[in-house]
C-alpha positions as CSV (number, residue, x, y, z in Angstrom):
1,M,6.3,-66.8,-19.1
2,H,7.1,-67.6,-22.8
3,G,5.3,-66.0,-25.7
4,Y,5.7,-65.5,-29.4
5,H,5.6,-62.5,-31.8
6,A,2.4,-62.6,-33.9
7,I,2.8,-61.3,-37.5
8,Y,1.0,-63.8,-39.7
9,A,-2.2,-64.6,-37.7
10,A,-5.4,-63.6,-39.5
11,D,-6.7,-61.7,-36.4
12,Y,-6.6,-61.6,-32.6
13,Y,-8.5,-64.8,-32.1
14,A,-6.3,-66.7,-34.5
15,G,-3.2,-65.4,-32.7
16,I,-4.6,-66.6,-29.4
17,D,-5.4,-70.0,-30.9
18,D,-1.9,-70.3,-32.2
19,A,-0.5,-69.5,-28.7
20,V,-2.6,-72.3,-27.2
21,K,-1.7,-74.8,-30.0
22,H,2.0,-74.2,-29.6
23,G,2.1,-74.0,-25.8
24,F,2.9,-70.3,-25.4
25,D,1.7,-68.3,-22.3
26,F,1.2,-65.1,-24.1
27,V,1.2,-63.5,-27.6
28,Q,2.8,-60.3,-28.6
29,F,0.8,-58.7,-31.4
30,D,2.8,-56.4,-33.7
31,L,0.8,-53.2,-34.2
32,G,2.7,-52.4,-37.4
33,V,0.7,-55.2,-39.0
34,P,-2.6,-53.9,-40.5
35,Q,-4.8,-56.8,-39.3
36,F,-3.9,-55.9,-35.7
37,F,-4.6,-52.1,-36.0
38,L,-6.7,-51.2,-32.9
39,N,-8.3,-48.0,-34.4
40,D,-11.6,-49.4,-35.6
41,I,-12.1,-52.1,-33.0
42,S,-15.1,-51.2,-30.8
43,D,-15.1,-51.5,-27.0
44,T,-17.5,-54.4,-27.3
45,E,-15.1,-56.3,-29.5
46,L,-12.1,-55.4,-27.3
47,I,-14.0,-57.0,-24.4
48,N,-14.8,-60.1,-26.5
49,I,-11.1,-60.5,-27.4
50,R,-10.0,-59.9,-23.8
51,N,-12.5,-62.6,-22.6
52,Y,-11.3,-65.0,-25.3
53,A,-7.7,-64.6,-24.2
54,E,-8.6,-65.0,-20.5
55,L,-10.7,-68.1,-21.3
56,N,-7.7,-69.6,-23.0
57,N,-5.3,-68.5,-20.2
58,V,-3.2,-66.4,-22.7
59,R,-1.9,-62.9,-21.9
60,I,-1.8,-60.2,-24.5
61,T,1.2,-58.0,-25.1
62,F,2.1,-55.6,-27.9
63,H,4.9,-54.3,-30.0
64,A,4.3,-50.7,-31.0
65,P,4.7,-49.6,-34.6
66,G,8.4,-48.7,-35.0
67,D,9.5,-48.9,-38.6
68,N,8.1,-45.6,-39.8
69,V,7.4,-43.6,-36.7
70,S,9.8,-42.1,-34.1
71,L,9.6,-40.9,-30.5
72,F,12.2,-38.2,-31.6
73,C,9.6,-36.7,-34.0
74,D,9.4,-32.9,-33.5
75,Y,7.4,-31.7,-36.5
76,P,4.4,-30.3,-34.6
77,L,1.5,-31.8,-36.6
78,I,3.2,-35.2,-37.3
79,R,4.4,-35.3,-33.6
80,K,0.8,-34.8,-32.5
81,G,-0.4,-37.5,-34.9
82,I,2.1,-40.0,-33.5
83,L,1.3,-39.2,-29.9
84,D,-2.5,-39.3,-30.6
85,E,-2.1,-42.8,-32.2
86,F,0.0,-44.1,-29.2
87,S,-2.5,-42.7,-26.8
88,L,-5.3,-44.5,-28.6
89,I,-3.2,-47.7,-28.5
90,L,-2.6,-47.4,-24.8
91,D,-6.3,-46.8,-24.1
92,K,-7.4,-49.8,-26.1
93,A,-4.5,-51.9,-24.7
94,N,-5.8,-51.2,-21.2
95,K,-9.3,-52.4,-22.2
96,L,-7.7,-55.6,-23.5
97,N,-5.9,-56.0,-20.2
98,A,-2.6,-56.1,-22.1
99,R,0.4,-56.5,-19.8
100,H,2.9,-54.3,-21.7
101,I,3.8,-52.5,-24.9
102,T,7.4,-52.4,-26.2
103,F,8.5,-49.4,-28.2
104,H,11.5,-48.4,-30.3
105,T,12.7,-44.9,-29.7
106,G,13.4,-44.3,-33.4
107,H,16.2,-42.0,-34.7
108,Y,17.2,-38.4,-34.3
109,P,18.7,-36.4,-37.1
110,V,22.4,-36.2,-37.5
111,Y,23.9,-33.3,-39.4
112,K,27.5,-34.2,-40.4
113,K,30.1,-31.7,-41.4
114,H,32.1,-32.1,-44.6
115,D,35.0,-33.8,-42.7
116,D,32.7,-36.3,-40.8
117,I,34.5,-35.4,-37.6
118,E,31.9,-33.4,-35.7
119,Y,28.1,-34.0,-35.9
120,N,26.8,-33.6,-32.4
121,F,24.4,-30.8,-33.4
122,N,21.3,-30.2,-31.2
123,L,21.7,-33.3,-29.1
124,N,20.2,-31.8,-26.0
125,Y,17.3,-30.6,-28.1
126,Y,16.5,-34.1,-29.3
127,A,17.1,-35.6,-25.9
128,N,14.4,-33.3,-24.6
129,I,12.0,-34.2,-27.4
130,L,12.4,-37.9,-26.5
131,Y,12.0,-37.3,-22.8
132,E,8.8,-35.2,-23.4
133,N,7.3,-37.8,-25.7
134,L,8.0,-40.6,-23.3
135,T,6.6,-38.6,-20.4
136,Y,3.5,-37.9,-22.5
137,M,2.9,-41.7,-22.9
138,T,3.8,-42.7,-19.3
139,D,1.2,-40.2,-18.1
140,R,-1.4,-42.0,-20.2
141,C,-0.4,-45.6,-19.9
142,G,-2.9,-46.7,-17.2
143,D,-2.1,-50.3,-16.1
144,V,-0.1,-51.1,-19.2
145,L,3.7,-51.2,-18.8
146,I,5.7,-49.1,-21.3
147,C,8.9,-50.9,-22.2
148,I,11.7,-49.3,-24.3
149,E,13.7,-51.7,-26.4
150,N,17.5,-51.5,-27.0
151,S,17.1,-51.0,-30.7
152,E,20.1,-49.0,-31.7
153,L,20.5,-47.7,-28.2
154,D,23.2,-45.1,-27.8
155,E,24.6,-42.7,-25.2
156,L,21.9,-40.0,-25.8
157,K,19.0,-42.5,-25.5
158,M,20.5,-44.1,-22.4
159,R,20.9,-40.7,-20.8
160,V,17.2,-40.0,-21.4
161,L,16.1,-43.5,-20.2
162,E,18.1,-42.9,-17.0
163,K,15.4,-40.3,-15.9
164,A,12.4,-41.5,-17.9
165,N,9.7,-43.4,-16.0
166,T,9.7,-46.4,-18.3
167,N,10.5,-50.1,-18.2
168,L,13.0,-51.8,-20.5
169,T,12.9,-54.6,-23.1
170,L,16.2,-56.4,-23.8
171,D,16.6,-57.7,-27.3
172,T,19.3,-60.4,-27.5
173,A,20.2,-59.9,-31.2
174,K,20.5,-56.1,-30.8
175,F,22.6,-56.2,-27.6
176,T,26.0,-54.5,-27.7
177,D,28.9,-54.3,-25.3
178,D,28.3,-50.6,-25.0
179,T,24.9,-51.2,-23.4
180,F,25.8,-54.1,-21.2
181,D,26.6,-52.0,-18.1
182,F,23.3,-50.0,-18.6
183,Y,21.2,-53.1,-18.5
184,V,23.0,-54.7,-15.6
185,E,22.6,-51.4,-13.6
186,H,18.9,-51.2,-14.5
187,R,18.0,-54.9,-14.4
188,D,15.2,-54.1,-12.0
189,R,13.4,-52.2,-14.9
190,I,13.6,-55.1,-17.4
191,R,10.1,-56.5,-18.1
192,E,10.7,-58.4,-21.4
193,L,13.4,-60.3,-23.2
194,H,13.2,-60.6,-27.0
195,I,14.9,-63.9,-27.9
196,H,16.3,-64.5,-31.3
197,D,19.6,-65.3,-32.9
198,K,21.5,-63.7,-35.7
199,I,23.9,-64.9,-38.3
200,K,26.8,-63.2,-40.0
201,G,25.6,-60.4,-42.3
202,F,23.3,-59.1,-39.6
203,R,20.4,-61.4,-40.5
204,S,18.5,-61.6,-37.2
205,H,15.2,-63.3,-36.1
206,Q,16.8,-66.7,-36.4
207,I,16.2,-69.7,-34.2
208,A,18.1,-69.6,-30.9
209,G,21.3,-71.6,-31.2
210,S,21.7,-71.2,-34.9
211,G,23.8,-68.1,-34.9
212,I,26.4,-66.0,-33.0
213,V,24.4,-64.8,-30.0
214,D,25.7,-66.0,-26.6
215,F,22.5,-66.6,-24.7
216,N,24.4,-67.4,-21.6
217,L,24.8,-63.7,-21.2
218,F,21.1,-63.1,-20.7
219,T,20.0,-65.8,-18.3
220,Q,21.0,-63.4,-15.5
221,F,18.1,-61.1,-16.5
222,I,15.4,-63.8,-16.2
223,N,13.1,-63.6,-13.2
224,S,9.4,-63.8,-12.5
225,N,8.8,-60.2,-13.7
226,V,10.4,-60.8,-17.1
227,Y,8.3,-62.0,-20.1
228,I,10.3,-64.0,-22.7
229,T,9.1,-63.3,-26.2
230,H,10.5,-65.6,-28.9
231,E,10.8,-63.2,-31.9
232,V,11.2,-65.8,-34.5
233,R,8.8,-66.4,-37.3
234,P,6.6,-68.3,-38.2
235,I,5.3,-69.7,-34.9
236,E,6.5,-73.2,-35.7
237,A,10.1,-71.8,-35.7
238,A,9.4,-69.8,-32.5
239,E,8.4,-73.1,-30.8
240,I,11.7,-74.7,-31.8
241,S,13.6,-71.6,-30.7
242,R,11.9,-71.7,-27.3
243,E,12.9,-75.2,-26.6
244,N,16.5,-74.4,-27.7
245,F,16.6,-71.4,-25.5
246,K,15.4,-73.3,-22.5
247,K,18.5,-75.4,-22.7
248,F,20.5,-72.3,-21.7
249,T,18.4,-71.7,-18.7
250,V,18.8,-75.2,-17.2
251,R,21.5,-75.3,-14.6
């Protein structure tokens, strides 16, 4: 299953139309984009969107807001607001029959000392915050799969993900040698690949084959349970990237 990352579509219907026009099996709507906010969409309209997607044989997936929210958030009122928002998203995603939602974990505070040598302050505390927040969401996800992306994945986050009841999203341009063994070991939990290339200077979201990513590394993770999202914009570039990536999967 190949899909694209919807950013510029005017609304859900236009995003589904674009998927059909460009031959994608699903569309991943980015919930950080205002026109896709689910808050004010009625249940009746959710059913209309769901029916329109099913009529056009297009699945819906989501990317959760991630640029200005964090699953490490511990400030009580802000934490409650984030979890309330994510609970609402999960509820409405179920009504849309969305297949999965991909989340970033976000960042935890780092308190460095003057010599920059030791800064592992309160790591167990922040690991527990992440675990509690993930558990809160998995307890409320219904039929929607929760996938955690390898965005700035580190030892603390991997330690939490070892025991959290989540699935995984593997982003090719954010992949590092330090996380390779983790994804090999947990390949059975991978439910999505984010496909895009990057060029020197860390400019990512480029067409597959145009940069430094070795896509041969990721063909081992492809199976019938893994959705392949081409995270290249606009959709015309995602279509080119899809065809380039398919060349790596032909053996």
